[in-house]
N, C-alpha and C positions, 0 to 999 in steps of 0.2 A: 506728806505738803498737808493732808488733809486737816490736819490739827490747825496748821496758821491759815487756813483761808475763814474769813469772819462774813458771812452771811446776813447781812440784813434785809427787814421785810421793807417792801419799796411798792409803792401805787402810785401808778401815771392817769391823770385824768386829762380827757380834752373837753373844750367848753370851748362853742362860738358864740360868735355875735356878729354877723353881717358876714362880711369879708375877710376875719380873721375871728380873734378869740385870743384862747389862752391857754397854754399846758402846766397842771402841777404836777410839782414832782413831790412824795412826799414818802418820807421814812418814818413812822414811829408818831411823834406831833410836831414834827417838823413840815416843813412845806416852801421849796422854792414856785417860783411863778415866772415863765417864760410866754412871752408873747409870739403870736406866730400869723399869719396871710397868705392867700391864695398870691401865686405867683404866676406868670405867661403858662410856664412849663411843669405846675407844683404847685408845691406848698414850699416857707420859708418859715422855719421856727428860729428865732432871733435870739442869740446867746453871746456874753460878754465872752470878747477875745481872751486868750488864753495869758495874756501879758494884764489885764485886767479884770481877770476872774477873781482870784481872793481878796481884792479891795472891794470889788462891786458886792460880793454877799458879806463882807466882813460888815459893810454903810448899811444892809438891810438886816441887821439881827440875825445873818445866818451865816455865820463864820464857821462850821459846821461843815460847811462846802465845802472852805479853802484848803486846797492842793488833789480836790476828788473831780474834775471839771472833765478829766476822760472820761473816766467811769460811768458816773453820771452822766456824761452826754450820751453814751454809748446804750444806757436803761431808757432814756429817754427816748430814741431815737428808735430803738427795736420796739416797744412797748407802743409808740405811736402806729409805727410799720405794721406792726401786727391788728390794731386796731380800727385803723383806717384806709390804711394805704399798703397793702398787703401784695403789689406789683411792682411798686415804687424803685428806685433806683435811691437811696440814701448815701449822701455822702456829708462827713460830719469836718465845717468850713472854721475860719476862723471866727464870722459874726455870725454864722446862720450853723443851723443842720439844714439842708436843702431835700425835700422829696420829690423827686424825679418822676413827670409819668408821659 
């Protein structure tokens, strides 16, 4: 099983501008940008819905993200939680990742 696992190097950076900002998900020289904003009970990170994921990234010259929604969102959620929201309850939903406080 170990031989079939492909581990990619990735990095997540959080940028804030006022009451929101952008999260950068990077693999090698490739980057995805996701917007976020503070919510009443935490933070919402906006993401393309499952049915729009592949087309959304294809239209932004990031077709490499196609078919990898769950993998990428889990990585982003975990890294944001580690960096900024250690005590948050994290849920990945159709339109966003919610970090509840």
